[in-house]
C-alpha positions in Angstrom: 161.8 72.2 -42.5 159.8 72.7 -45.7 160.1 68.9 -46.5 158.9 68.1 -43.0 155.8 70.3 -43.4 155.1 68.7 -46.8 155.4 65.3 -45.3 153.1 66.3 -42.4 150.6 67.7 -44.9 150.5 64.3 -46.7 150.0 62.5 -43.5 147.2 64.8 -42.5 145.5 64.3 -45.9 145.6 60.6 -45.3 144.0 61.0 -41.9 141.2 63.3 -43.0 140.4 61.3 -46.1 141.3 61.1 -49.7 139.1 64.0 -50.8 138.9 67.5 -49.4 135.2 67.5 -48.7 135.5 64.8 -46.0 136.0 65.8 -42.4 136.6 63.7 -39.4 136.5 64.2 -35.6 139.9 62.6 -35.2 141.3 65.9 -33.9 138.7 66.4 -31.1 141.2 65.3 -28.4 143.7 67.8 -29.6 141.5 70.8 -30.2 141.9 73.8 -28.0 139.8 76.9 -27.4 140.9 79.7 -29.7 140.4 82.4 -27.0 142.8 80.6 -24.6 145.0 78.3 -26.6 148.7 79.0 -26.6 148.8 78.9 -30.4 147.1 82.3 -30.4 149.9 84.9 -30.5 147.7 88.0 -30.7 144.1 88.9 -30.9 142.1 92.0 -31.7 138.5 92.9 -32.0 135.6 93.1 -29.6 137.3 94.0 -26.4 136.2 97.0 -24.3 138.5 99.4 -26.0 137.5 98.3 -29.5 133.8 98.6 -28.6 134.4 102.1 -27.2 136.1 103.2 -30.4 133.3 101.6 -32.5 130.6 103.5 -30.5 132.6 106.7 -30.7 132.8 106.3 -34.5 129.1 105.7 -34.7 128.4 108.7 -32.4 130.4 110.9 -34.7 128.4 109.7 -37.7 125.2 110.4 -35.8 126.2 113.9 -35.0 127.6 114.8 -38.5 125.9 117.7 -40.3 123.7 116.8 -43.2 125.5 117.6 -46.4 124.3 120.7 -48.2 122.0 119.6 -51.0 123.2 120.3 -54.6 120.8 119.9 -57.5 121.5 117.1 -59.9 120.1 115.8 -63.2 116.8 113.9 -62.6 115.8 115.8 -59.5 112.2 117.0 -59.5 111.7 120.6 -58.4 108.8 123.0 -57.8 109.7 126.5 -58.9 107.5 129.4 -57.7 107.7 133.0 -58.8 106.0 135.1 -56.2 103.2 137.3 -57.6 103.5 135.5 -61.0 101.6 132.3 -60.5 101.5 131.6 -64.2 105.3 131.1 -64.1 105.1 128.5 -61.4 106.1 125.0 -62.6 106.7 121.5 -61.4 109.6 120.1 -63.5 112.5 117.7 -63.6 116.1 118.7 -64.1 117.1 117.6 -67.6 119.9 115.0 -68.1 122.3 117.9 -69.0 121.4 119.8 -65.8 119.0 122.5 -67.1 115.5 123.7 -66.1 113.2 125.3 -68.6 111.7 128.5 -67.3 109.1 130.6 -69.1 110.7 133.8 -70.5 114.1 133.0 -69.0 114.6 129.9 -71.2 117.0 127.1 -70.2 118.8 127.8 -66.8 121.7 125.7 -65.7 121.0 124.5 -62.2 122.9 121.2 -61.7 125.6 121.4 -59.1 124.1 124.5 -57.5 122.5 124.9 -54.1 118.8 125.9 -53.8 119.8 129.5 -53.1 122.2 129.6 -56.1 119.7 128.1 -58.5 117.0 130.6 -57.3 119.4 133.5 -57.9 120.2 132.2 -61.4 116.5 132.0 -62.3 115.8 135.5 -60.8 118.7 136.8 -63.0 117.1 135.2 -66.0 113.7 136.7 -65.3 114.9 140.2 -64.3 114.7 141.6 -67.9 111.0 140.7 -68.0 109.9 141.1 -64.4 110.8 143.8 -61.9 112.5 142.4 -58.9 111.5 138.8 -59.3 111.5 136.6 -56.2 112.0 132.9 -56.9 111.5 130.0 -54.4 112.5 126.4 -55.2 111.2 123.2 -53.3 112.7 119.8 -53.8 109.9 117.3 -54.6 112.0 114.3 -55.4 115.7 113.6 -55.3 116.4 111.1 -58.0 120.1 111.7 -58.2 120.8 110.6 -54.6 121.0 106.8 -54.5 122.5 103.9 -52.6 122.8 100.3 -53.8 121.0 97.4 -52.1 122.4 94.0 -52.8 122.1 90.5 -51.5 119.1 88.9 -49.8 116.6 91.8 -49.9 113.3 91.6 -51.8 114.1 94.3 -54.3 117.9 94.7 -54.8 119.1 97.6 -56.9 119.3 101.4 -56.6 117.3 103.0 -53.8 116.6 106.7 -53.8 117.5 108.6 -50.7 116.9 112.1 -49.4 118.6 114.1 -46.6 118.2 112.2 -43.4 117.6 108.8 -44.9 118.9 106.0 -42.7 119.9 102.4 -43.0 116.5 101.1 -41.9 114.7 103.3 -44.4 116.7 101.9 -47.3 116.1 98.3 -46.1 112.4 99.0 -46.0 112.4 100.6 -49.5 114.2 97.4 -50.8 111.3 95.4 -49.5 113.0 94.0 -46.4 114.2 90.4 -46.4 113.9 88.1 -49.4 112.0 84.9 -48.8 112.3 81.3 -49.7 110.1 78.3 -49.3 111.2 75.9 -46.5 109.1 72.9 -45.6 106.1 74.6 -47.2 106.5 77.9 -45.3 107.9 81.2 -46.6 110.9 82.2 -44.4 113.1 85.2 -44.3 116.6 84.6 -45.7 118.3 87.8 -44.7 121.2 87.4 -42.2 121.4 90.8 -40.6 124.2 89.7 -38.3 126.6 89.4 -41.2 125.3 92.1 -43.4 127.6 95.1 -44.2 127.5 98.7 -45.2 130.4 99.8 -47.4 131.2 103.5 -47.8 134.2 104.7 -49.9 135.6 101.2 -50.0 135.4 100.8 -46.2 133.1 98.6 -44.1 131.4 100.7 -41.4 131.1 99.0 -38.0 127.3 98.9 -38.1 125.2 96.4 -36.2 122.3 95.7 -38.6 120.3 93.8 -36.0 120.4 96.8 -33.6 119.6 99.3 -36.5 116.8 97.4 -38.2 115.2 95.2 -35.5 115.8 97.4 -32.5 115.8 100.9 -34.0 119.1 101.9 -32.3 119.8 105.4 -33.6 123.6 105.1 -33.5 123.7 102.0 -35.6 120.8 103.2 -37.8 123.3 105.5 -39.6 122.5 108.3 -42.1 123.2 107.2 -45.6 125.4 108.9 -48.1 125.1 108.9 -51.9 127.0 105.9 -53.3 126.8 103.7 -50.2 126.6 100.0 -50.8 124.5 97.9 -48.5 124.9 94.1 -48.8 122.3 92.0 -47.0 123.9 88.6 -46.3 122.0 85.4 -46.8 120.9 83.1 -44.0 122.4 79.7 -44.9 123.7 76.6 -43.3 126.7 77.3 -41.1 129.9 77.3 -43.0 133.7 77.9 -42.8 135.5 80.0 -45.4 139.1 79.3 -46.3 140.9 81.9 -48.4 144.2 83.5 -49.1 147.5 81.6 -49.8 146.1 78.1 -49.9 145.8 75.6 -52.7 142.0 75.4 -52.9 140.2 78.5 -51.5 136.6 77.6 -50.8 133.6 77.7 -48.5 132.6 74.5 -46.8 129.7 73.4 -44.5 130.6 73.6 -40.9 130.7 70.4 -38.8 131.0 70.2 -35.0 134.6 69.5 -34.0 136.3 71.1 -37.0 139.8 72.2 -36.3 142.3 74.5 -38.1 144.8 71.9 -39.2 142.4 69.6 -41.0 140.6 72.6 -42.5 143.9 73.8 -44.0 144.6 70.3 -45.2 141.2 70.2 -47.0 142.2 73.4 -48.7 145.4 71.9 -50.2 147.5 73.3 -47.4 149.3 76.7 -47.4 151.4 77.8 -50.4 155.1 78.5 -50.1 154.3 82.3 -50.3 152.2 82.3 -47.1 153.0 84.4 -44.1 154.2 82.6 -41.0 150.8 82.9 -39.3 147.2 82.3 -40.1 144.4 84.7 -39.2 141.0 83.5 -38.0 138.3 86.1 -38.4 135.2 85.7 -36.3 131.8 87.4 -35.6 131.2 88.9 -39.0 133.0 91.5 -41.2 131.5 94.7 -39.9 132.8 94.2 -36.3 135.2 91.3 -36.5 137.3 89.6 -33.8 140.6 88.3 -35.2 143.2 85.9 -34.0 146.8 85.4 -35.2 147.6 81.7 -35.0 151.1 80.1 -34.8 150.5 77.0 -37.0 154.1 75.8 -36.5 153.5 75.5 -32.8 150.5 73.2 -33.5 152.5 71.1 -36.0 155.4 70.6 -33.7 153.1 69.6 -30.8 153.8 72.5 -28.5 150.2 73.8 -28.9 146.8 72.3 -29.5 144.9 72.4 -32.7 142.5 75.4 -32.7 138.8 74.7 -32.6 136.8 76.5 -35.3 133.3 78.0 -34.9 130.5 78.2 -37.4 131.0 81.0 -40.0 134.7 81.5 -39.1 136.9 82.8 -41.9 140.4 81.2 -42.1 142.6 83.7 -43.9 146.2 82.8 -44.9 148.0 86.1 -45.7 150.8 86.6 -48.1 152.3 89.6 -46.5 155.3 89.2 -44.2 154.3 91.9 -41.7 156.1 92.4 -38.5 153.2 93.8 -36.6 149.8 92.2 -36.5 148.1 95.5 -35.9 149.6 96.8 -39.2 148.1 93.8 -40.9 144.7 94.4 -39.3 144.6 98.0 -40.4 145.6 97.0 -43.9 142.9 94.4 -44.2 140.1 96.2 -42.4 138.1 98.2 -43.1 138.3 97.6 -46.8 135.9 95.9 -49.3 138.7 93.7 -50.6 137.9 90.6 -48.5 134.2 91.1 -49.0 134.6 90.9 -52.8 136.8 87.9 -52.3 134.1 86.1 -50.2 131.4 87.0 -52.7 133.5 85.7 -55.7 132.2 82.8 -57.7 135.5 81.2 -57.0 134.1 80.3 -53.6 131.7 77.4 -53.6 130.3 75.4 -50.7 132.0 72.1 -50.4 130.3 69.0 -48.9 
């Protein structure tokens, strides 16, 4: 059986051309619709139940309590001592977490709530002032940041405060980056395929709904350490990754099918799982199909028609349940890092 597959791969290579960048439309008469074709063993993604769960998840995020603020190094605070205006100060927490207070000296405040820090300062002033009352206001939170990456005007760290949301960070990062196209500056951000990663997981956020439409459920509250990746608008492409000889990204052409795409990637390695996964409609809310490649090779099923921006993923794991595979792969940042790797180049 292995020999037959290798022979078939050689024949397919001859049909599609002697170099992997070349595609033909020879398979058009054999191509089937991925949603209906009998090579599709299972699918998961944007059905009614998945969308219900996605919206329930976003609703829970929307209703979550704001985290209690704890002071950190770099935060700018206004300290007021009532009845003692000469002791009022506007100061920034030192890198080692201290505030300098007249009479009281250096007071450790990092890691404390506003109430706890106020009590510490009152304790430090009590030998000098009878019943001191201290109030603290947060002027600037420098310690709470998220990272903006990809096709935004000003990628890098963005400072957030309690209640900051996705659209706020996008605006702080300058919105979409621009490039010159036919003498006109055009936005290059691809919001449809942009992602928000939290604790290594991709949140099912619709950036278009959040940023362009102001939808409150998708415009989620940000947490310290969130990573926001703004995808780049580019020519439509297909990504082939996993257990193949030549993982790469290639420009999409109408009529592209699964078999010739695998062939252009040097075919599947011996270590591959029995099935191939097609990931569609972005990484934040993907729809996935498990494809029986053997059924296509033996002629019992049609070759599967690919769409622009599909990801063809050949897993290594021999998992008995497709759902187990899905939960293992999503939502994690593993595939995202793979797709962003310099190992992936666009083939022509």
